[in-house]
All heavy atoms as a GROMACS GRO file, in nm:
protein
  588
    1MET      N    1   1.430  11.994   4.749
    1MET     CA    2   1.544  11.910   4.719
    1MET      C    3   1.669  11.996   4.724
    1MET      O    4   1.681  12.092   4.650
    1MET     CB    5   1.528  11.849   4.579
    1MET     CG    6   1.413  11.752   4.568
    1MET     SD    7   1.409  11.669   4.411
    1MET     CE    8   1.319  11.786   4.314
    2CYS      N    9   1.762  11.961   4.809
    2CYS     CA   10   1.888  12.033   4.817
    2CYS      C   11   1.992  11.960   4.732
    2CYS      O   12   2.000  11.838   4.733
    2CYS     CB   13   1.936  12.041   4.961
    2CYS     SG   14   1.826  12.136   5.066
    3ARG      N   15   2.069  12.036   4.661
    3ARG     CA   16   2.173  11.978   4.576
    3ARG      C   17   2.305  12.045   4.609
    3ARG      O   18   2.311  12.162   4.645
    3ARG     CB   19   2.137  11.998   4.429
    3ARG     CG   20   2.005  11.932   4.395
    3ARG     CD   21   1.979  11.947   4.246
    3ARG     NE   22   1.844  11.908   4.214
    3ARG     CZ   23   1.811  11.788   4.166
    3ARG    NH1   24   1.901  11.697   4.145
    3ARG    NH2   25   1.686  11.762   4.138
    4ASP      N   26   2.414  11.970   4.591
    4ASP     CA   27   2.546  12.021   4.625
    4ASP      C   28   2.608  12.106   4.515
    4ASP      O   29   2.698  12.183   4.539
    4ASP     CB   30   2.640  11.904   4.657
    4ASP     CG   31   2.595  11.829   4.782
    4ASP    OD1   32   2.538  11.894   4.871
    4ASP    OD2   33   2.617  11.707   4.789
    5HIS      N   34   2.563  12.091   4.391
    5HIS     CA   35   2.624  12.162   4.280
    5HIS      C   36   2.593  12.311   4.289
    5HIS      O   37   2.479  12.349   4.311
    5HIS     CB   38   2.574  12.105   4.146
    5HIS     CG   39   2.659  12.144   4.031
    5HIS    ND1   40   2.648  12.267   3.971
    5HIS    CD2   41   2.759  12.078   3.967
    5HIS    CE1   42   2.736  12.275   3.874
    5HIS    NE2   43   2.805  12.161   3.869
    6PRO      N   44   2.695  12.398   4.271
    6PRO     CA   45   2.673  12.544   4.283
    6PRO      C   46   2.566  12.601   4.190
    6PRO      O   47   2.498  12.696   4.225
    6PRO     CB   48   2.810  12.604   4.247
    6PRO     CG   49   2.908  12.495   4.268
    6PRO     CD   50   2.834  12.365   4.245
    7ARG      N   51   2.549  12.544   4.070
    7ARG     CA   52   2.450  12.600   3.978
    7ARG      C   53   2.308  12.580   4.027
    7ARG      O   54   2.216  12.646   3.980
    7ARG     CB   55   2.466  12.541   3.838
    7ARG     CG   56   2.423  12.398   3.826
    7ARG     CD   57   2.439  12.349   3.681
    7ARG     NE   58   2.415  12.207   3.673
    7ARG     CZ   59   2.295  12.153   3.653
    7ARG    NH1   60   2.191  12.228   3.635
    7ARG    NH2   61   2.281  12.022   3.649
    8ASP      N   62   2.288  12.489   4.123
    8ASP     CA   63   2.154  12.462   4.176
    8ASP      C   64   2.124  12.542   4.303
    8ASP      O   65   2.014  12.533   4.355
    8ASP     CB   66   2.138  12.312   4.206
    8ASP     CG   67   2.133  12.228   4.080
    8ASP    OD1   68   2.088  12.280   3.976
    8ASP    OD2   69   2.173  12.111   4.086
    9GLN      N   70   2.219  12.618   4.353
    9GLN     CA   71   2.195  12.694   4.475
    9GLN      C   72   2.092  12.803   4.449
    9GLN      O   73   2.096  12.872   4.348
    9GLN     CB   74   2.326  12.754   4.525
    9GLN     CG   75   2.429  12.649   4.561
    9GLN     CD   76   2.379  12.547   4.664
    9GLN    OE1   77   2.324  12.583   4.767
    9GLN    NE2   78   2.396  12.420   4.635
   10GLY      N   79   1.997  12.816   4.537
   10GLY     CA   80   1.893  12.917   4.522
   10GLY      C   81   1.778  12.872   4.434
   10GLY      O   82   1.686  12.948   4.409
   11VAL      N   83   1.782  12.748   4.387
   11VAL     CA   84   1.676  12.695   4.302
   11VAL      C   85   1.579  12.618   4.390
   11VAL      O   86   1.618  12.534   4.470
   11VAL     CB   87   1.732  12.603   4.191
   11VAL    CG1   88   1.619  12.541   4.111
   11VAL    CG2   89   1.825  12.681   4.100
   12ILE      N   90   1.452  12.648   4.376
   12ILE     CA   91   1.348  12.579   4.453
   12ILE      C   92   1.261  12.502   4.355
   12ILE      O   93   1.212  12.559   4.257
   12ILE     CB   94   1.262  12.679   4.532
   12ILE    CG1   95   1.348  12.759   4.628
   12ILE    CG2   96   1.149  12.607   4.606
   12ILE    CD1   97   1.275  12.875   4.694
   13HIS      N   98   1.241  12.374   4.380
   13HIS     CA   99   1.155  12.291   4.296
   13HIS      C  100   1.023  12.270   4.370
   13HIS      O  101   1.022  12.218   4.481
   13HIS     CB  102   1.219  12.154   4.269
   13HIS     CG  103   1.346  12.164   4.191
   13HIS    ND1  104   1.350  12.150   4.055
   13HIS    CD2  105   1.474  12.187   4.231
   13HIS    CE1  106   1.473  12.163   4.013
   13HIS    NE2  107   1.551  12.186   4.118
   14ILE      N  108   0.913  12.312   4.310
   14ILE     CA  109   0.780  12.293   4.366
   14ILE      C  110   0.696  12.224   4.262
   14ILE      O  111   0.687  12.271   4.148
   14ILE     CB  112   0.715  12.428   4.404
   14ILE    CG1  113   0.801  12.502   4.508
   14ILE    CG2  114   0.573  12.407   4.456
   14ILE    CD1  115   0.754  12.643   4.537
   15TYR      N  116   0.637  12.112   4.297
   15TYR     CA  117   0.552  12.037   4.206
   15TYR      C  118   0.408  12.046   4.256
   15TYR      O  119   0.381  12.012   4.371
   15TYR     CB  120   0.597  11.891   4.199
   15TYR     CG  121   0.738  11.876   4.147
   15TYR    CD1  122   0.847  11.876   4.234
   15TYR    CD2  123   0.762  11.865   4.011
   15TYR    CE1  124   0.976  11.864   4.187
   15TYR    CE2  125   0.892  11.852   3.963
   15TYR     CZ  126   0.998  11.852   4.051
   15TYR     OH  127   1.126  11.842   4.003
   16VAL      N  128   0.318  12.091   4.171
   16VAL     CA  129   0.178  12.106   4.208
   16VAL      C  130   0.096  12.019   4.114
   16VAL      O  131   0.106  12.032   3.992
   16VAL     CB  132   0.132  12.254   4.196
   16VAL    CG1  133  -0.013  12.269   4.236
   16VAL    CG2  134   0.221  12.345   4.281
   17SER      N  135   0.016  11.931   4.169
   17SER     CA  136  -0.071  11.844   4.090
   17SER      C  137  -0.215  11.875   4.122
   17SER      O  138  -0.248  11.912   4.235
   17SER     CB  139  -0.045  11.697   4.123
   17SER     OG  140   0.088  11.662   4.091
   18GLY      N  141  -0.302  11.862   4.024
   18GLY     CA  142  -0.443  11.886   4.047
   18GLY      C  143  -0.524  11.850   3.925
   18GLY      O  144  -0.469  11.819   3.819
   19ASN      N  145  -0.655  11.855   3.938
   19ASN     CA  146  -0.740  11.822   3.824
   19ASN      C  147  -0.799  11.948   3.762
   19ASN      O  148  -0.884  11.942   3.675
   19ASN     CB  149  -0.851  11.724   3.865
   19ASN     CG  150  -0.943  11.780   3.971
   19ASN    OD1  151  -0.929  11.892   4.014
   19ASN    ND2  152  -1.037  11.698   4.012
   20GLY      N  153  -0.755  12.065   3.806
   20GLY     CA  154  -0.798  12.191   3.747
   20GLY      C  155  -0.746  12.306   3.831
   20GLY      O  156  -0.732  12.293   3.952
   21PHE      N  157  -0.713  12.416   3.766
   21PHE     CA  158  -0.661  12.532   3.836
   21PHE      C  159  -0.728  12.658   3.785
   21PHE      O  160  -0.760  12.670   3.667
   21PHE     CB  161  -0.509  12.545   3.816
   21PHE     CG  162  -0.431  12.431   3.873
   21PHE    CD1  163  -0.386  12.328   3.793
   21PHE    CD2  164  -0.403  12.425   4.009
   21PHE    CE1  165  -0.313  12.223   3.845
   21PHE    CE2  166  -0.331  12.320   4.063
   21PHE     CZ  167  -0.287  12.219   3.980
   22LEU      N  168  -0.745  12.756   3.873
   22LEU     CA  169  -0.794  12.887   3.835
   22LEU      C  170  -0.676  12.968   3.780
   22LEU      O  171  -0.560  12.933   3.800
   22LEU     CB  172  -0.854  12.959   3.956
   22LEU     CG  173  -0.973  12.890   4.022
   22LEU    CD1  174  -1.009  12.962   4.151
   22LEU    CD2  175  -1.091  12.886   3.927
   23GLN      N  176  -0.707  13.078   3.713
   23GLN     CA  177  -0.602  13.162   3.658
   23GLN      C  178  -0.509  13.210   3.770
   23GLN      O  179  -0.554  13.258   3.874
   23GLN     CB  180  -0.663  13.282   3.587
   23GLN     CG  181  -0.561  13.369   3.519
   23GLN     CD  182  -0.624  13.484   3.441
   23GLN    OE1  183  -0.740  13.518   3.462
   23GLN    NE2  184  -0.549  13.543   3.353
   24HIS      N  185  -0.382  13.197   3.751
   24HIS     CA  186  -0.276  13.237   3.844
   24HIS      C  187  -0.276  13.159   3.975
   24HIS      O  188  -0.204  13.195   4.068
   24HIS     CB  189  -0.282  13.387   3.876
   24HIS     CG  190  -0.274  13.475   3.756
   24HIS    ND1  191  -0.167  13.476   3.669
   24HIS    CD2  192  -0.362  13.564   3.704
   24HIS    CE1  193  -0.188  13.561   3.573
   24HIS    NE2  194  -0.308  13.615   3.590
   25MET      N  195  -0.353  13.053   3.985
   25MET     CA  196  -0.364  12.979   4.110
   25MET      C  197  -0.229  12.922   4.155
   25MET      O  198  -0.193  12.932   4.273
   25MET     CB  199  -0.466  12.867   4.095
   25MET     CG  200  -0.496  12.792   4.221
   25MET     SD  201  -0.629  12.675   4.185
   25MET     CE  202  -0.649  12.599   4.342
   26VAL      N  203  -0.154  12.863   4.063
   26VAL     CA  204  -0.025  12.805   4.100
   26VAL      C  205   0.072  12.915   4.141
   26VAL      O  206   0.148  12.900   4.237
   26VAL     CB  207   0.032  12.719   3.985
   26VAL    CG1  208   0.173  12.673   4.016
   26VAL    CG2  209  -0.058  12.599   3.959
   27ARG      N  210   0.067  13.028   4.073
   27ARG     CA  211   0.155  13.140   4.110
   27ARG      C  212   0.121  13.193   4.249
   27ARG      O  213   0.209  13.234   4.325
   27ARG     CB  214   0.145  13.250   4.006
   27ARG     CG  215   0.209  13.210   3.873
   27ARG     CD  216   0.188  13.310   3.763
   27ARG     NE  217   0.235  13.442   3.800
   27ARG     CZ  218   0.207  13.551   3.731
   27ARG    NH1  219   0.131  13.546   3.623
   27ARG    NH2  220   0.254  13.668   3.770
   28ILE      N  221  -0.007  13.192   4.286
   28ILE     CA  222  -0.048  13.234   4.420
   28ILE      C  223  -0.001  13.133   4.524
   28ILE      O  224   0.047  13.171   4.631
   28ILE     CB  225  -0.201  13.253   4.426
   28ILE    CG1  226  -0.242  13.369   4.335
   28ILE    CG2  227  -0.248  13.276   4.569
   28ILE    CD1  228  -0.391  13.375   4.305
   29ILE      N  229  -0.012  13.005   4.492
   29ILE     CA  230   0.038  12.900   4.583
   29ILE      C  231   0.188  12.918   4.605
   29ILE      O  232   0.237  12.914   4.718
   29ILE     CB  233   0.006  12.760   4.527
   29ILE    CG1  234  -0.145  12.735   4.530
   29ILE    CG2  235   0.081  12.652   4.604
   29ILE    CD1  236  -0.189  12.611   4.453
   30VAL      N  237   0.262  12.939   4.497
   30VAL     CA  238   0.407  12.956   4.508
   30VAL      C  239   0.440  13.082   4.588
   30VAL      O  240   0.527  13.078   4.676
   30VAL     CB  241   0.472  12.961   4.368
   30VAL    CG1  242   0.618  13.002   4.376
   30VAL    CG2  243   0.459  12.827   4.298
   31GLY      N  244   0.372  13.192   4.563
   31GLY     CA  245   0.396  13.314   4.640
   31GLY      C  246   0.371  13.295   4.788
   31GLY      O  247   0.448  13.344   4.872
   32THR      N  248   0.267  13.222   4.820
   32THR     CA  249   0.236  13.194   4.960
   32THR      C  250   0.342  13.105   5.023
   32THR      O  251   0.389  13.130   5.135
   32THR     CB  252   0.096  13.129   4.972
   32THR    OG1  253  -0.001  13.216   4.914
   32THR    CG2  254   0.059  13.102   5.117
   33LEU      N  255   0.385  13.001   4.951
   33LEU     CA  256   0.490  12.912   5.002
   33LEU      C  257   0.622  12.986   5.024
   33LEU      O  258   0.693  12.960   5.121
   33LEU     CB  259   0.511  12.794   4.907
   33LEU     CG  260   0.397  12.693   4.902
   33LEU    CD1  261   0.424  12.588   4.793
   33LEU    CD2  262   0.378  12.625   5.037
   34LEU      N  263   0.653  13.079   4.934
   34LEU     CA  264   0.776  13.157   4.951
   34LEU      C  265   0.768  13.243   5.077
   34LEU      O  266   0.867  13.254   5.151
   34LEU     CB  267   0.800  13.244   4.828
   34LEU     CG  268   0.843  13.169   4.702
   34LEU    CD1  269   0.850  13.264   4.583
   34LEU    CD2  270   0.975  13.099   4.722
   35GLU      N  271   0.654  13.303   5.103
   35GLU     CA  272   0.638  13.381   5.226
   35GLU      C  273   0.650  13.294   5.350
   35GLU      O  274   0.707  13.336   5.450
   35GLU     CB  275   0.506  13.458   5.226
   35GLU     CG  276   0.510  13.581   5.141
   35GLU     CD  277   0.401  13.681   5.176
   35GLU    OE1  278   0.298  13.641   5.235
   35GLU    OE2  279   0.421  13.799   5.144
   36ILE      N  280   0.598  13.173   5.344
   36ILE     CA  281   0.613  13.080   5.457
   36ILE      C  282   0.760  13.046   5.476
   36ILE      O  283   0.811  13.047   5.588
   36ILE     CB  284   0.528  12.952   5.434
   36ILE    CG1  285   0.379  12.987   5.443
   36ILE    CG2  286   0.565  12.844   5.535
   36ILE    CD1  287   0.286  12.876   5.398
   37GLY      N  288   0.830  13.019   5.366
   37GLY     CA  289   0.973  12.988   5.375
   37GLY      C  290   1.056  13.104   5.428
   37GLY      O  291   1.158  13.084   5.494
   38GLU      N  292   1.013  13.227   5.401
   38GLU     CA  293   1.083  13.346   5.450
   38GLU      C  294   1.046  13.379   5.594
   38GLU      O  295   1.100  13.473   5.653
   38GLU     CB  296   1.050  13.466   5.361
   38GLU     CG  297   1.107  13.454   5.220
   38GLU     CD  298   1.055  13.561   5.126
   38GLU    OE1  299   0.955  13.630   5.161
   38GLU    OE2  300   1.112  13.575   5.018
   39GLY      N  301   0.951  13.304   5.652
   39GLY     CA  302   0.910  13.329   5.789
   39GLY      C  303   0.809  13.441   5.804
   39GLY      O  304   0.779  13.484   5.915
   40LYS      N  305   0.753  13.490   5.692
   40LYS     CA  306   0.654  13.597   5.698
   40LYS      C  307   0.515  13.546   5.732
   40LYS      O  308   0.429  13.621   5.773
   40LYS     CB  309   0.649  13.671   5.564
   40LYS     CG  310   0.777  13.743   5.530
   40LYS     CD  311   0.769  13.807   5.394
   40LYS     CE  312   0.900  13.876   5.358
   40LYS     NZ  313   0.895  13.934   5.222
   41ARG      N  314   0.493  13.418   5.710
   41ARG     CA  315   0.366  13.351   5.743
   41ARG      C  316   0.398  13.216   5.804
   41ARG      O  317   0.508  13.165   5.790
   41ARG     CB  318   0.281  13.330   5.618
   41ARG     CG  319   0.232  13.457   5.554
   41ARG     CD  320   0.154  13.424   5.427
   41ARG     NE  321   0.109  13.543   5.360
   41ARG     CZ  322  -0.012  13.592   5.368
   41ARG    NH1  323  -0.104  13.532   5.440
   41ARG    NH2  324  -0.044  13.702   5.302
   42LYS      N  325   0.299  13.156   5.868
   42LYS     CA  326   0.315  13.022   5.925
   42LYS      C  327   0.241  12.922   5.838
   42LYS      O  328   0.133  12.952   5.784
   42LYS     CB  329   0.256  13.018   6.066
   42LYS     CG  330   0.326  13.108   6.164
   42LYS     CD  331   0.258  13.101   6.298
   42LYS     CE  332   0.318  13.201   6.395
   42LYS     NZ  333   0.244  13.206   6.520
   43ALA      N  334   0.296  12.802   5.826
   43ALA     CA  335   0.231  12.697   5.750
   43ALA      C  336   0.094  12.665   5.809
   43ALA      O  337   0.000  12.631   5.737
   43ALA     CB  338   0.318  12.572   5.746
   44SER      N  339   0.081  12.681   5.938
   44SER     CA  340  -0.047  12.653   6.005
   44SER      C  341  -0.156  12.754   5.968
   44SER      O  342  -0.273  12.731   5.996
   44SER     CB  343  -0.028  12.650   6.157
   44SER     OG  344   0.021  12.775   6.203
   45ASP      N  345  -0.119  12.864   5.903
   45ASP     CA  346  -0.217  12.965   5.860
   45ASP      C  347  -0.287  12.926   5.730
   45ASP      O  348  -0.390  12.985   5.696
   45ASP     CB  349  -0.150  13.101   5.839
   45ASP     CG  350  -0.098  13.161   5.969
   45ASP    OD1  351  -0.150  13.123   6.076
   45ASP    OD2  352  -0.007  13.244   5.962
   46VAL      N  353  -0.232  12.830   5.655
   46VAL     CA  354  -0.287  12.795   5.523
   46VAL      C  355  -0.434  12.752   5.529
   46VAL      O  356  -0.514  12.799   5.448
   46VAL     CB  357  -0.198  12.691   5.452
   46VAL    CG1  358  -0.262  12.642   5.324
   46VAL    CG2  359  -0.060  12.751   5.424
   47PRO      N  360  -0.474  12.664   5.622
   47PRO     CA  361  -0.617  12.628   5.627
   47PRO      C  362  -0.709  12.749   5.645
   47PRO      O  363  -0.816  12.755   5.585
   47PRO     CB  364  -0.627  12.532   5.746
   47PRO     CG  365  -0.490  12.473   5.757
   47PRO     CD  366  -0.396  12.585   5.718
   48ASN      N  367  -0.665  12.847   5.724
   48ASN     CA  368  -0.746  12.968   5.743
   48ASN      C  369  -0.751  13.051   5.615
   48ASN      O  370  -0.854  13.112   5.585
   48ASN     CB  371  -0.690  13.052   5.858
   48ASN     CG  372  -0.707  12.984   5.992
   48ASN    OD1  373  -0.798  12.905   6.011
   48ASN    ND2  374  -0.618  13.013   6.083
   49MET      N  375  -0.643  13.054   5.540
   49MET     CA  376  -0.641  13.126   5.413
   49MET      C  377  -0.742  13.065   5.317
   49MET      O  378  -0.817  13.136   5.250
   49MET     CB  379  -0.502  13.119   5.348
   49MET     CG  380  -0.396  13.197   5.417
   49MET     SD  381  -0.241  13.173   5.329
   49MET     CE  382  -0.125  13.192   5.461
   50ILE      N  383  -0.745  12.934   5.312
   50ILE     CA  384  -0.838  12.864   5.223
   50ILE      C  385  -0.982  12.886   5.269
   50ILE      O  386  -1.071  12.914   5.189
   50ILE     CB  387  -0.802  12.714   5.215
   50ILE    CG1  388  -0.664  12.698   5.150
   50ILE    CG2  389  -0.909  12.637   5.137
   50ILE    CD1  390  -0.607  12.558   5.161
   51ALA      N  391  -1.005  12.873   5.399
   51ALA     CA  392  -1.140  12.888   5.453
   51ALA      C  393  -1.194  13.030   5.434
   51ALA      O  394  -1.314  13.051   5.424
   51ALA     CB  395  -1.141  12.850   5.601
   52ALA      N  396  -1.104  13.128   5.428
   52ALA     CA  397  -1.147  13.267   5.414
   52ALA      C  398  -1.215  13.293   5.280
   52ALA      O  399  -1.295  13.386   5.269
   52ALA     CB  400  -1.027  13.361   5.429
   53CYS      N  401  -1.185  13.210   5.179
   53CYS     CA  402  -1.243  13.231   5.045
   53CYS      C  403  -1.223  13.374   4.997
   53CYS      O  404  -1.311  13.434   4.936
   53CYS     CB  405  -1.391  13.193   5.042
   53CYS     SG  406  -1.422  13.020   5.071
   54ASN      N  407  -1.108  13.429   5.031
   54ASN     CA  408  -1.077  13.568   4.997
   54ASN      C  409  -0.933  13.572   4.948
   54ASN      O  410  -0.841  13.537   5.021
   54ASN     CB  411  -1.095  13.657   5.121
   54ASN     CG  412  -1.079  13.803   5.090
   54ASN    OD1  413  -1.015  13.842   4.992
   54ASN    ND2  414  -1.136  13.887   5.175
   55ARG      N  415  -0.915  13.618   4.826
   55ARG     CA  416  -0.782  13.621   4.764
   55ARG      C  417  -0.682  13.699   4.848
   55ARG      O  418  -0.564  13.664   4.857
   55ARG     CB  419  -0.793  13.680   4.622
   55ARG     CG  420  -0.662  13.715   4.556
   55ARG     CD  421  -0.576  13.589   4.536
   55ARG     NE  422  -0.445  13.622   4.488
   55ARG     CZ  423  -0.337  13.640   4.563
   55ARG    NH1  424  -0.344  13.629   4.694
   55ARG    NH2  425  -0.220  13.668   4.509
   56SER      N  426  -0.726  13.805   4.914
   56SER     CA  427  -0.634  13.888   4.991
   56SER      C  428  -0.577  13.816   5.114
   56SER      O  429  -0.480  13.862   5.173
   56SER     CB  430  -0.702  14.018   5.033
   56SER     OG  431  -0.810  13.991   5.120
   57ALA      N  432  -0.636  13.704   5.152
   57ALA     CA  433  -0.587  13.628   5.268
   57ALA      C  434  -0.460  13.550   5.234
   57ALA      O  435  -0.382  13.515   5.322
   57ALA     CB  436  -0.694  13.532   5.318
   58ALA      N  437  -0.437  13.523   5.106
   58ALA     CA  438  -0.320  13.445   5.063
   58ALA      C  439  -0.202  13.536   5.038
   58ALA      O  440  -0.211  13.659   5.046
   58ALA     CB  441  -0.354  13.365   4.938
   59GLY      N  442  -0.090  13.475   5.002
   59GLY     CA  443   0.031  13.550   4.973
   59GLY      C  444   0.025  13.616   4.836
   59GLY      O  445  -0.075  13.608   4.765
   60PRO      N  446   0.135  13.680   4.798
   60PRO     CA  447   0.139  13.750   4.670
   60PRO      C  448   0.144  13.653   4.552
   60PRO      O  449   0.176  13.535   4.569
   60PRO     CB  450   0.269  13.830   4.679
   60PRO     CG  451   0.356  13.747   4.767
   60PRO     CD  452   0.262  13.688   4.869
   61THR      N  453   0.114  13.702   4.435
   61THR     CA  454   0.126  13.622   4.313
   61THR      C  455   0.273  13.622   4.272
   61THR      O  456   0.332  13.727   4.250
   61THR     CB  457   0.041  13.684   4.200
   61THR    OG1  458  -0.094  13.692   4.245
   61THR    CG2  459   0.046  13.599   4.074
   62ALA      N  460   0.333  13.503   4.264
   62ALA     CA  461   0.473  13.491   4.224
   62ALA      C  462   0.488  13.534   4.078
   62ALA      O  463   0.397  13.516   3.997
   62ALA     CB  464   0.521  13.348   4.243
   63VAL      N  465   0.604  13.588   4.046
   63VAL     CA  466   0.631  13.623   3.907
   63VAL      C  467   0.637  13.495   3.825
   63VAL      O  468   0.672  13.388   3.875
   63VAL     CB  469   0.761  13.704   3.893
   63VAL    CG1  470   0.750  13.838   3.964
   63VAL    CG2  471   0.880  13.628   3.945
   64SER      N  472   0.603  13.505   3.698
   64SER     CA  473   0.599  13.385   3.615
   64SER      C  474   0.736  13.341   3.566
   64SER      O  475   0.753  13.228   3.522
   64SER     CB  476   0.507  13.408   3.495
   64SER     OG  477   0.556  13.516   3.418
   65CYS      N  478   0.834  13.427   3.577
   65CYS     CA  479   0.970  13.394   3.532
   65CYS      C  480   1.021  13.273   3.611
   65CYS      O  481   1.025  13.274   3.733
   65CYS     CB  482   1.062  13.512   3.553
   65CYS     SG  483   1.231  13.483   3.504
   66GLY      N  484   1.057  13.168   3.542
   66GLY     CA  485   1.108  13.048   3.607
   66GLY      C  486   1.003  12.942   3.633
   66GLY      O  487   1.036  12.827   3.660
   67LEU      N  488   0.876  12.978   3.624
   67LEU     CA  489   0.770  12.879   3.642
   67LEU      C  490   0.742  12.814   3.507
   67LEU      O  491   0.743  12.880   3.404
   67LEU     CB  492   0.643  12.944   3.696
   67LEU     CG  493   0.652  13.008   3.834
   67LEU    CD1  494   0.518  13.069   3.871
   67LEU    CD2  495   0.694  12.909   3.938
   68MET      N  496   0.718  12.684   3.508
   68MET     CA  497   0.689  12.616   3.382
   68MET      C  498   0.587  12.506   3.400
   68MET      O  499   0.576  12.448   3.506
   68MET     CB  500   0.816  12.559   3.321
   68MET     CG  501   0.884  12.452   3.404
   68MET     SD  502   1.032  12.392   3.327
   68MET     CE  503   0.976  12.238   3.263
   69LEU      N  504   0.511  12.483   3.294
   69LEU     CA  505   0.417  12.372   3.291
   69LEU      C  506   0.495  12.248   3.252
   69LEU      O  507   0.559  12.244   3.147
   69LEU     CB  508   0.306  12.400   3.190
   69LEU     CG  509   0.203  12.290   3.169
   69LEU    CD1  510   0.128  12.262   3.298
   69LEU    CD2  511   0.108  12.329   3.058
   70TRP      N  512   0.494  12.149   3.336
   70TRP     CA  513   0.576  12.030   3.314
   70TRP      C  514   0.503  11.924   3.232
   70TRP      O  515   0.558  11.865   3.142
   70TRP     CB  516   0.617  11.973   3.450
   70TRP     CG  517   0.715  11.860   3.439
   70TRP    CD1  518   0.687  11.727   3.437
   70TRP    CD2  519   0.856  11.870   3.429
   70TRP    NE1  520   0.801  11.654   3.426
   70TRP    CE2  521   0.907  11.742   3.421
   70TRP    CE3  522   0.944  11.978   3.427
   70TRP    CZ2  523   1.043  11.716   3.412
   70TRP    CZ3  524   1.079  11.951   3.416
   70TRP    CH2  525   1.126  11.822   3.409
   71ASP      N  526   0.377  11.900   3.264
   71ASP     CA  527   0.307  11.788   3.199
   71ASP      C  528   0.156  11.807   3.212
   71ASP      O  529   0.108  11.867   3.305
   71ASP     CB  530   0.348  11.657   3.265
   71ASP     CG  531   0.300  11.534   3.192
   71ASP    OD1  532   0.275  11.543   3.069
   71ASP    OD2  533   0.285  11.428   3.255
   72LEU      N  534   0.085  11.754   3.116
   72LEU     CA  535  -0.060  11.748   3.118
   72LEU      C  536  -0.102  11.605   3.094
   72LEU      O  537  -0.042  11.536   3.012
   72LEU     CB  538  -0.122  11.834   3.008
   72LEU     CG  539  -0.110  11.985   3.023
   72LEU    CD1  540  -0.163  12.052   2.898
   72LEU    CD2  541  -0.186  12.033   3.143
   73GLU      N  542  -0.204  11.562   3.164
   73GLU     CA  543  -0.260  11.429   3.142
   73GLU      C  544  -0.411  11.444   3.130
   73GLU      O  545  -0.472  11.512   3.210
   73GLU     CB  546  -0.226  11.335   3.258
   73GLU     CG  547  -0.078  11.306   3.272
   73GLU     CD  548  -0.050  11.214   3.387
   73GLU    OE1  549  -0.143  11.152   3.443
   73GLU    OE2  550   0.069  11.205   3.426
   74TYR      N  551  -0.467  11.382   3.030
   74TYR     CA  552  -0.611  11.387   3.010
   74TYR      C  553  -0.668  11.246   3.020
   74TYR      O  554  -0.612  11.153   2.963
   74TYR     CB  555  -0.646  11.446   2.873
   74TYR     CG  556  -0.610  11.590   2.859
   74TYR    CD1  557  -0.492  11.631   2.798
   74TYR    CD2  558  -0.696  11.689   2.910
   74TYR    CE1  559  -0.461  11.765   2.786
   74TYR    CE2  560  -0.664  11.823   2.898
   74TYR     CZ  561  -0.547  11.860   2.836
   74TYR     OH  562  -0.516  11.993   2.824
   75LYS      N  563  -0.778  11.232   3.091
   75LYS     CA  564  -0.846  11.104   3.098
   75LYS      C  565  -0.936  11.090   2.977
   75LYS      O  566  -1.004  11.185   2.937
   75LYS     CB  567  -0.929  11.093   3.226
   75LYS     CG  568  -0.846  11.084   3.350
   75LYS     CD  569  -0.936  11.063   3.471
   75LYS     CE  570  -0.852  11.050   3.597
   75LYS     NZ  571  -0.936  11.028   3.713
   76LYS      N  572  -0.938  10.973   2.922
   76LYS     CA  573  -1.030  10.946   2.811
   76LYS      C  574  -1.165  10.907   2.866
   76LYS      O  575  -1.178  10.821   2.951
   76LYS     CB  576  -0.976  10.833   2.722
   76LYS     CG  577  -0.851  10.872   2.649
   76LYS     CD  578  -0.804  10.760   2.560
   76LYS     CE  579  -0.677  10.797   2.488
   76LYS     NZ  580  -0.630  10.691   2.400
   77ASP      N  581  -1.269  10.972   2.819
   77ASP     CA  582  -1.404  10.941   2.866
   77ASP      C  583  -1.472  10.846   2.770
   77ASP      O  584  -1.462  10.848   2.654
   77ASP     CB  585  -1.487  11.068   2.881
   77ASP     CG  586  -1.441  11.151   3.000
   77ASP    OD1  587  -1.381  11.094   3.092
   77ASP    OD2  588  -1.466  11.273   2.999
   0.00000   0.00000   0.00000
């Protein structure tokens, strides 16, 4: 989302939804997306990263500063 206000420049909003995550998984996703945005990787490489089942195939772990948990939803069984 691009915004015109100067205070929002350089801010990237990424929303990740899922029914479970491994430790640092979202930070790894964000690090990989940042590398794609910087042109260091191609978006078309993501399926190969996943298929490799090897952590070293993905991008770096993003720093946690600025990342936040927005919401949790639990299904009642």
